[in-house]
C-alpha positions in Angstrom: 125.3 101.2 109.6 121.8 100.9 108.1 121.3 104.7 107.5 124.5 106.1 106.9 123.4 109.6 106.3 121.6 109.8 109.8 123.6 111.5 113.1 122.9 109.2 115.8 124.0 110.7 119.9 123.1 108.4 122.8 122.1 109.7 126.5 121.1 108.3 129.5 117.5 108.9 131.0 119.2 111.3 133.5 120.7 113.3 131.0 118.2 113.1 128.0 116.9 117.0 128.7 120.3 118.1 128.4 121.3 116.3 125.7 118.2 117.2 123.6 119.0 120.6 124.2 122.7 120.3 122.8 121.7 117.8 119.9 118.1 119.0 119.1 117.0 115.6 117.5 114.4 115.3 115.2 113.7 111.7 116.3 114.2 110.3 120.2 114.1 106.8 120.9 113.6 106.3 124.4 112.2 103.7 127.0 110.4 106.4 128.4 107.3 108.4 127.4 108.3 112.0 126.3 108.1 114.3 129.5 110.5 117.2 127.7 108.8 119.8 125.6 108.4 118.8 122.1 110.2 122.0 120.8 108.9 121.3 117.2 110.3 117.4 117.4 108.4 115.6 114.6 109.2 112.1 116.1 109.0 110.5 119.5 109.5 106.3 119.7 108.9 105.1 123.2 110.6 101.7 123.2 109.8 99.9 126.7 112.6 97.4 127.8 109.4 95.1 128.9 108.7 93.4 125.6 105.3 92.8 126.8 104.5 96.5 126.9 103.2 98.2 123.8 105.9 100.8 122.1 104.5 103.8 121.3 105.4 105.6 118.2 104.7 109.4 117.5 105.3 110.9 114.1 104.0 114.3 113.0 101.7 114.4 115.9 99.8 111.4 115.3 100.5 108.4 117.8 100.3 104.6 117.3 101.3 101.7 119.3 103.0 98.4 118.1 103.3 95.3 120.2 107.3 94.7 120.7 108.6 96.3 117.2 111.4 94.6 115.3 114.7 96.6 114.1 112.3 96.8 110.5 110.2 99.1 112.2 112.7 101.3 113.8 114.4 101.9 110.6 110.7 102.8 108.8 110.3 105.3 111.8 113.5 106.9 110.8 112.8 107.3 107.0 109.1 108.8 108.0 111.0 111.2 110.0 113.7 112.2 107.8 110.4 112.3 105.0 108.6 114.7 107.3 111.2 117.0 107.7 112.4 117.1 104.2 109.0 117.6 103.1 106.5 119.5 105.4 107.6 122.9 106.7 105.7 122.6 110.1 105.6 118.9 111.0 103.2 118.3 114.2 104.6 117.8 117.4 105.3 114.9 119.5 
């Protein structure tokens, strides 16, 4: 709704690897750290279910952490991922 040009797919943690191969997303939002080969993926947003744990954001190979991120933070990561894939020929892997 907030980003109508963005295509989204949902997958359970067990099926994540297969869905990543099938869908080949630029950004993954997951409750766990990236344990899958990044394969050129420019963004990963680890959003832990425990709000007391820091969320880890990887964009263009650069990692940062944020406490209990709001929807606005997720949308900014979506926007930055889109900017990366549209302006940088070879973004860093996450």
